[in-house]
N, C-alpha and C positions, 0 to 999 in steps of 0.2 A: 504494500500500500504506500503510495507516494502522497505526501501532503506538504504544503508550504511550511517553511521555517520562518518564524517572525521574531523580531527583536523589539523589546520595549525600549523606546528612546526617551520618553518623558512621562512624568506622573505629577499630578497636581490634585491636592485635596480640595474638593469643591463644596462638600457638605459632610456632615457626620457619616462616616462609613462609606462615603461616595468619592470615587476617584475619576479623574479624566486621565486616560492612558493613551499615549501616542506611540505609534509603531513605525518601524523603518520603511514601511510601504506608503507612509503619508496619511494613513487612516487613524482615527481616534475612536475610542469607546468611552462612554460615561457609564460607570459601573457602580451600582448600589450593592455592596457586599453583604448587607444585613441578612438577607435570606439564607446565606450559606455559612454564617458565623456560628457554628455549633461544633461540638465534639472536642476532643483532646487537643487537636492541632489548631483549629480555626476559632474555637470558642473564646480563647483569651483575647482575640482581636475585637471582641465586643467592647472591651475597655478602650475608650478613645485614646488615652495616653499610649497604649500599646499600638493600636491601629495606626495612629498618626506617625509612628516611627517607620513607616513604609519607605523602602529604598529600592533602587534599581541595582540588581547584582551586576557588577561590571564584567563578569565572566560569562554568565548564562543569559544576561539581558532579559530578566524577568523581575517581577515584583517579589520582594522578600521582606520578612519581618524578623525582629531579633529572636523570637521564639522558634524560628526554623520554618514557619509557615511560608508557603510560596504557591504560585499557580503557574501552570504551563503557559508560555506566551501564546501558543496557538489557541488555548482555551480563552484567554483574555481577549485575543483578537476577534474571536467568533463568539463572544459572550452571549448574545441573544439566542444562539443555537444551543447553548449548554446550560443556561441559567435555571431552567425548570428542573432538569435532571440533578444538578448540583443542589438545588434547594430541597429536592426530595431526599437526597442523601443526607443533607444536614438535619432534616427532621428525624431521620432514622438515628443519626449519631446522637441527637439530643435525647432520644428516648432510651438510649442504652445506659445501664447503671455505670456509675463512675468506678 
């Protein structure tokens, strides 16, 4: 299976838990991450002081957070196509005992 490789080139916090993400192909996505912030890895990002520490990893060119959370750049690029499935996963993660 062949799919495009994207690199995140810019990120801007535009609202709580919402980022504007720019890619190397000139496109942008505005992503509200709240529906997917659950579970052991992504749950800590509900705390705005943690979420707002988002950075672009200089080696893999994707969004990363200090707790190790990250997203595949292709997923970020095509967020509208993945958002519902990721939100469904997050609901399942949230229902799991700690």
